[in-house]
C-alpha positions, 0 to 999 in steps of 0.5 A: 050643643052636641049631635048624638048619633044612635041607630043611624039617626042624629039628634041634638042635645046639650053638652051635659046631656050628651056627656052623661049619656055617653058615660052611662052607656059605657057603664051599662055596657060594662055591666053586660046590660041594656037599659031604656032611657029618655033624653031631651032633644031639640028638633030640626024646627028648634022645638024641645022633645024627648028621645027614647034610647036603649043604651048599653051592650050592642047600642053605640052612641056617638056624640060630636060637637055642632055649631049652634047660634041660638040660646042653649036650652037648660037640660041640666035636670035631665043630665042630673037624672042620667048621673043619678042612674044606679050604674052611672060611675061614681068617684070613689072615696079614698083615705088620705094620710096626714103629712107627718112633717107638716107643722099644722096644728091638729084639726078638731073635727068635732068642733068641741074646742074653743077657736082662736080669733 
């Protein structure tokens, strides 16, 4: 679990939500924008609730580890929603050239040739 500090307040959420929130906040700020998002949190009495934040330019988010002895809630869906945001950083595909010195047989990507068993 992580403590997320925002605008002088601290909330508790899961590691994956906190990591996604920090990464998205940086990405939105990089674009010079601000966006409203919601994240699931655990309140002081260990209830699940929603927090609304404005992330991006001028909105600092701090995520720090915290001790948690109870079972962690499953907030993976919320983390995936943050990762699905249009500004969330994505891995870029890059071309990889085949090693000309390799003795491997060429790969039939169309699968139209018989295979050996």
